[in-house]
NUTORNU-762371 format. One line per 8 residues: number of its first residue (from 1); their letters; for each residue x, y, z of C-alpha. Coordinates in steps of 0.02 Angstrom, whole numbers, plus 50000, padded with zeros to 5 digits. Example, Ala and Ser with C-alpha at 12.3 -4.5 7.8 and 13.67 -1.06 7.14 Angstrom:
1 = AS = 50615/49775/50390  50684/49947/50357
***
This chain:
1 = XXXXXXXX = 47526/50013/50666  47421/49976/50820  47335/49839/50724  47501/49762/50675  47562/49767/50855  47404/49682/50914  47426/49544/50785  47607/49522/50832
9 = XXXXXXXX = 47555/49502/51014  47435/49365/50963  47577/49279/50871  47694/49299/51019  47568/49208/51129  47562/49070/51001  47746/49053/50959  47830/49081/51127
17 = XXXXXXXX = 47839/48921/51080  47405/48602/50738  46714/48125/50707  46770/48069/50556  46608/48145/50491  46627/48277/50356  46538/48407/50461  46657/48380/50607
25 = XXXXXXXX = 46521/48310/50721  46570/48184/50854  46525/48001/50849  46573/47963/51029  46456/48053/51148  46388/47986/51310  46443/48000/51489  46598/47898/51532
33 = XXXXXXXX = 46606/47943/51716  46596/47790/51828  46436/47842/51916  46347/47920/51766  46350/48093/51843  46412/48248/51753  46582/48315/51804  46681/48475/51781
41 = XXXXXXXX = 46840/48455/51681  46981/48575/51722  47091/48607/51571  47258/48701/51578  47296/48803/51421  47388/48954/51355  47303/49083/51245  47311/48987/51082
49 = XXXXXXXX = 47247/48829/51164  47096/48919/51232  47052/49000/51066  47069/48839/50968  46970/48732/51089  46830/48844/51151  46707/48790/51016  46757/48609/51046
57 = XXXXXXXX = 46724/48628/51232  46555/48707/51200  46506/48562/51088  46571/48436/51214  46465/48514/51352  46310/48512/51243  46332/48331/51192  46388/48252/51356
65 = XXXXXXXX = 46318/48360/51496  46491/48381/51571  46563/48553/51605  46730/48619/51542  46826/48755/51633  46986/48823/51558  47129/48894/51660  47224/49009/51544
73 = XXXXXXXX = 47403/49054/51587  47551/49123/51487  47656/49003/51382  47786/48971/51517  47649/48960/51648  47586/48797/51573  47755/48716/51599  47776/48790/51773
81 = XXXXXXXX = 47604/48738/51835  47620/48560/51769  47797/48544/51835  47738/48589/52009  47596/48463/52000  47708/48326/51931  47829/48356/52074  47690/48342/52202
89 = XXXXXXXX = 47614/48189/52118  47441/48266/52123  47351/48345/51976  47218/48479/51990  47198/48481/51800  47109/48343/51705  47182/48392/51537  47327/48503/51487
97 = XXXXXXXX = 47371/48568/51314  47560/48570/51297  47697/48615/51174  47775/48462/51093  47945/48500/51169  47874/48464/51343  47819/48286/51301  47976/48207/51378
105 = XXXXXXXX = 47956/48306/51539  47778/48252/51573  47769/48080/51492  47784/47993/51660  47646/48099/51735  47509/48059/51609  47392/47922/51553  47441/47821/51399
113 = XXXXXXXX = 47322/47859/51254  47363/47706/51149  47180/47654/51138  47139/47818/51049  47267/47794/50910  47184/47670/50794  47231/47654/50610  47105/47786/50556
121 = XXXXXXXX = 47174/47913/50679  47354/47879/50629  47309/47888/50445  47230/48060/50464  47380/48142/50548  47548/48194/50475  47679/48062/50515  47785/48188/50611
129 = XXXXXXXX = 47641/48222/50731  47610/48037/50759  47794/48010/50797  47801/48156/50919  47646/48091/51010  47747/47941/51072  47872/47924/51212  47949/47764/51280
137 = XXXXXXXX = 47835/47655/51176  47669/47737/51220  47559/47870/51145  47554/48004/51279  47473/48151/51189  47343/48184/51055  47382/48322/50928  47263/48469/50943
145 = XXXXXXXX = 47340/48581/50811  47498/48595/50709  47589/48729/50613  47741/48741/50500  47833/48873/50402  47783/48894/50221  47830/49021/50087  47740/49188/50082
153 = XXXXXXXX = 47768/49293/49925  47705/49452/49843  47576/49412/49710  47591/49585/49632  47777/49557/49601  47774/49375/49548  47627/49404/49428  47694/49566/49354
161 = XXXXXXXX = 47734/49535/49167  47882/49654/49173  47956/49565/49324  47925/49396/49243  48011/49448/49082  48161/49523/49173  48183/49373/49286  48176/49244/49147
169 = XXXXXXXX = 48297/49346/49043  48423/49347/49186  48401/49171/49257  48336/49070/49111  48178/49000/49190  48005/49071/49230  47970/49174/49386  47855/49071/49498
177 = XXXXXXXX = 47842/49029/49683  48010/48949/49728  48019/48763/49760  48207/48737/49787  48350/48818/49879  48422/48879/49714  48259/48958/49656  48230/49042/49823
185 = XXXXXXXX = 48405/49115/49821  48389/49174/49639  48224/49260/49674  48286/49337/49836  48435/49412/49744  48326/49470/49599  48204/49566/49707  48335/49647/49820
193 = XXXXXXXX = 48351/49823/49751  48363/50010/49773  48188/50071/49731  48213/50259/49751  48380/50277/49663  48478/50346/49810  48611/50212/49799  48551/50115/49953
201 = XXXXXXXX = 48453/49953/49951  48281/49983/50025  48186/49827/49967  48244/49650/50001  48206/49482/49926  48177/49402/50095  48229/49410/50277  48359/49311/50373
209 = XXXXXXXX = 48310/49285/50554  48456/49293/50674  48344/49289/50826  48277/49112/50803  48346/48942/50755  48196/48859/50673  48227/48910/50492  48404/48846/50494
217 = XXXXXXXX = 48343/48682/50571  48213/48667/50433  48354/48687/50306  48449/48549/50397  48305/48430/50361  48294/48495/50182  48478/48451/50163  48432/48270/50201
225 = XXXXXXXX = 48485/48252/50382  48395/48111/50476  48356/48233/50615  48409/48397/50690  48548/48410/50819  48521/48231/50880  48478/48072/50786  48344/47948/50836
233 = XXXXXXXX = 48462/47862/50958  48511/48024/51043  48681/48039/50959  48743/48215/50926  48741/48251/50738  48746/48441/50741  48909/48443/50644  48861/48318/50508
241 = XXXXXXXX = 48873/48369/50325  48690/48415/50314  48697/48534/50463  48850/48617/50387  48770/48633/50214  48611/48706/50287  48704/48833/50392  48811/48884/50243
249 = XXXXXXXX = 48655/48910/50138  48566/49008/50273  48716/49118/50313  48760/49151/50131  48590/49230/50101  48650/49369/50216  48840/49365/50213  48864/49336/50026
257 = XXXXXXXX = 48702/49380/49938  48641/49523/50048  48458/49483/50018  48400/49531/50194  48405/49691/50295  48576/49703/50375  48514/49700/50556  48489/49513/50546
265 = XXXXXXXX = 48533/49483/50728  48381/49586/50777  48260/49499/50659  48146/49375/50747  47971/49316/50703  47888/49481/50743  48015/49586/50651  48007/49476/50496
273 = XXXXXXXX = 47818/49484/50495  47824/49672/50511  47947/49689/50366  47832/49590/50253  47674/49682/50307  47759/49849/50276  47802/49797/50099  47991/49788/50126
281 = XXXXXXXX = 48019/49607/50076  47962/49505/49925  47961/49336/50012  47950/49270/50189  47972/49098/50267  47842/49101/50403  47716/49001/50505  47564/48965/50397
289 = XXXXXXXX = 47434/49035/50518  47494/49213/50481  47408/49209/50310  47240/49250/50388  47315/49381/50503  47374/49500/50367  47310/49671/50425  47183/49756/50313
297 = XXXXXXXX = 47285/49917/50320  47446/49828/50271  47535/49872/50110  47519/49691/50056  47337/49659/50102  47261/49557/49961  47431/49533/49880  47496/49382/49977
305 = XXXXXXXX = 47528/49217/49892  47576/49056/49982  47671/48898/49931  47743/48745/50018  47910/48763/50106  48059/48754/49989  48160/48595/49968  48347/48566/49970
313 = XXXXXXXX = 48442/48409/49918  48331/48307/50034  48168/48382/49972  48033/48485/50058  48044/48483/50247  48000/48590/50397  48003/48591/50585  47822/48560/50640
321 = XXXXXXXX = 47749/48658/50784  47615/48545/50860  47527/48554/51028  47455/48403/51117  47317/48364/51241  47379/48257/51386  47285/48178/51531  47372/48179/51701
329 = XXXXXXXX = 47357/48007/51782  47320/48079/51954  47175/48186/51894  47002/48163/51969  46913/48128/51804  47030/48025/51697  46895/47934/51599  46799/48092/51555
337 = XXXXXXXX = 46963/48180/51517  47006/48046/51390  46831/48063/51320  46863/48249/51295  47030/48215/51210  46945/48096/51088  46802/48219/51060  46927/48358/51025
345 = XXXXXXXX = 47010/48249/50894  46845/48201/50813  46790/48384/50808  46962/48452/50767  46896/48560/50624  46805/48673/50748  46972/48752/50793  46985/48825/50619
353 = XXXXXXXX = 46851/48951/50665  46968/49028/50795  47083/49175/50754  47237/49063/50736  47135/48947/50624  47233/48787/50649  47198/48601/50664  47297/48440/50664
361 = XXXXXXXX = 47199/48319/50554  47224/48319/50366  47036/48296/50343  47000/48449/50450  47108/48557/50338  47031/48477/50183  46859/48540/50232  46918/48719/50210
369 = XXXXXXXX = 47057/48707/50080  46947/48757/49933  46867/48904/50023  46921/49083/49993  47037/49144/50129  47110/48972/50164  47232/48962/50020  47372/48924/50144
377 = XXXXXXXX = 47300/48757/50197  47359/48654/50048  47540/48718/50065  47532/48687/50253  47467/48509/50235  47595/48470/50099  47735/48537/50208  47678/48450/50367
385 = XXXXXXXX = 47659/48286/50272  47825/48294/50180  47936/48142/50215  48077/48255/50273  47972/48348/50401  48029/48289/50573  48001/48356/50747  48134/48419/50865
393 = XXXXXXXX = 48218/48288/50974  48109/48234/51119  48235/48262/51257  48205/48351/51421  48345/48478/51398  48292/48534/51224  48249/48710/51280  48421/48725/51361
401 = XXXXXXXX = 48505/48663/51202  48402/48785/51101  48437/48938/51209  48618/48906/51254  48683/48828/51094  48571/48843/50941  48520/49025/50943  48696/49085/50988
409 = XXXXXXXX = 48776/48981/50849  48656/49052/50719  48697/49227/50778  48883/49195/50774  48871/49123/50599  48776/49276/50538  48918/49388/50596  49008/49317/50443
417 = XXXXXXXX = 49178/49297/50529  49194/49107/50553  49161/48956/50445  48998/48865/50486  49089/48700/50505  49199/48768/50642  49051/48845/50733  48957/48681/50727
425 = XXXXXXXX = 49107/48586/50793  49108/48702/50943  48920/48676/50961  48946/48488/50974  49061/48516/51122  48937/48634/51204  48797/48505/51189  48909/48370/51260
433 = XXX = 48939/48483/51410  48750/48500/51436  48722/48312/51431
***
């Protein structure tokens, strides 16, 4: 249990919130400071950013002669420290690694990075990450790593001949990792059962997370919506047909099908992870990095399979979770800072050696995809690169919309008392009031 709690803490730090040479070596090199002298770069990060960039920083120091010093703060501390510096107009940090949702807040405080985004760079990044790197016509951040939810499932159940025979007899098609809403629902219902014969369900097909909004938003994209909550022009679309269909699907898993533990309002990322690790669910929609964090003393150790995120009427889609390196314009070492950002991109694969094991470039993931222990990379890359995968709206009040509207509406819907369409109509009004 202590091991699980430690891993969940690592995830909390991450989610409170992904050289063109094959070996990941840099082709840039050299000292870009104006006087040819080495400098010390100050980089602001949270825990995940430090882990994923430490090897990159070490390689940068060895190649260039510059020094890198990280200032590690909690997730919210990154936003708070940068906000204070942006307000003062003076930056003590040369580079900062930020959550994508903060791009609009700091876009006016940073150097454009358009010269770093050539065709090769753009071609090696998922389209959603390229789109989210831009604000007001400029590239303002370089992706450092990205994540997305994929499907986790129990190999011992899905590969059991008796389970396969029983499922096909009941549903008329083979038991295999689900690819559609319908398959996911069928399999979740099939595996929800009373295993000890006491008349009470004690094993569930999946979980339904009432403590977060991301899975419902992913289903919105899978339903074929052009975006979540807002469209590309900033118009409110939270009550369009796709949002309604996605909320109905998500809620019905709990309210109609009963495929999740009943305490759905208490289930967040950590609780869902714990349910799966304890062997209480057959499937889990979860961030891909968790594949390598399965505890060795878990009931499911060695029994975890992974597949791309499921698709609805609009196909496979997910909400990406990228982080970006930005360069404050008022920093003391802008040129060297941009050199580091380019070096970090070129050596992006070095981040995969860190505990979270994430990158941003497709080619970085490809270097490891065929290696044992990295079976989740192909599903992650497929999900991140799916045409329907789109980032959250780049608006400054997104966190406010999320906390005051999205999470409460998901929780209300999961109480099973009101129609999703009516709840979403109210949500439209609440967002208009925040605008």
